[in-house]
SEVEXDREN-397649 format. One record per residue (C-alpha): x, y, z. Coordinates in steps of 0.001 Angstrom, whole numbers, plus 524288, in hexadecimal, padded with zeros to 5 digits. Layout:
residues N
XYZ/...
END
This chain:
residues 86
58BC3649581BFB6/58522640CF1B742/58755631301B8BC/58B9562AAD1AC8B/58F0361E201AC65/59DDD61A4C1AB09/5963360BBF1A15C/591A76198F198C5/59E1C61D341979E/5A7F961128196A0/59E8D60E2018AE2/5A4A06182718184/5B32761AAD18AE6/5B5B860CE118E6A/5BDCE612A819905/5B88761AF61A6BB/5C371620571A9BC/5C6A96268C19AF4/5B7F46290E198B9/5B76862FE51A611/5C55B638EB19EF2/5BDE96394D19168/5B30D6408B199BB/5BA6E6476D19FD1/5C23364EED194AE/5B1AC64CD518CE8/5AEB9656F019843/5B96E65FA5196D9/5B59A661CB18A68/5A5A46639F18E67/5AC7366F6C196EC/5B3986758619011/5AB036778A18479/59F4A67A6018C94/5A878684C91928D/5AB136895D18526/59C0A68AB3183D7/59A5168D4718F90/59339688BD1959B/599286845E1A487/58B1467F681A9EF/58360671D01A53E/57A30669D21ACBD/5834C65F351A968/591CE65C441AE22/59AF865C661A42C/5A1E0651621A9BC/593FE6495D1A96F/5913664CEC19C20/59FF6648F819743/59D7E63D0E19D16/5903E63AD919476/594D763E2018A5F/5A10E633DE18BA3/594AD62A3018F1D/5902762DD718508/59B3E62E6D179B3/59C8863B19175E5/5A9BB63E1617A0A/5B369637A617081/5C0E763483174B0/5CC7862CAD172F6/5D5B86237717846/5E3CA62795179F8/5E86A61A4F17523/5DFC261C3016695/5E4BF62BEA1664E/5F50A626AF16652/5F14561BE415BFB/5ECB9624CD1532B/5EE9A6330A1559B/5EAD06395D146D5/5DCA8632D014A50/5D99863B4C1551F/5E2D16483314FC8/5D875653C11484A/5DE2F6542413A4C/5E7D865FA213A58/5E47166C0613228/5EFEB66DBD12814/5F4B265D4112900/5F75865AB611927/5F39264D7B117FF/5F9ED6421210E1D/5F10363E06105FC/5FCA8631ED102DF/
END
């Protein structure tokens, strides 16, 4: 596995433990996407790729406290939902 400095990752996500959780979830996404496409083998491991993406800031994440404060902002609009103009 490639070496990714902790300082590089913690610039984006302040808590290193949260950064690892975000990177693990991103690795699962990358792995499932690669399986859907049919690419099983790559030069770089999925975990290394996800850590690099987190370090660059390419991964979007939301803290649970922020999501609980404004849950409507993180939900996609419903197709049949009527908006009230008032």
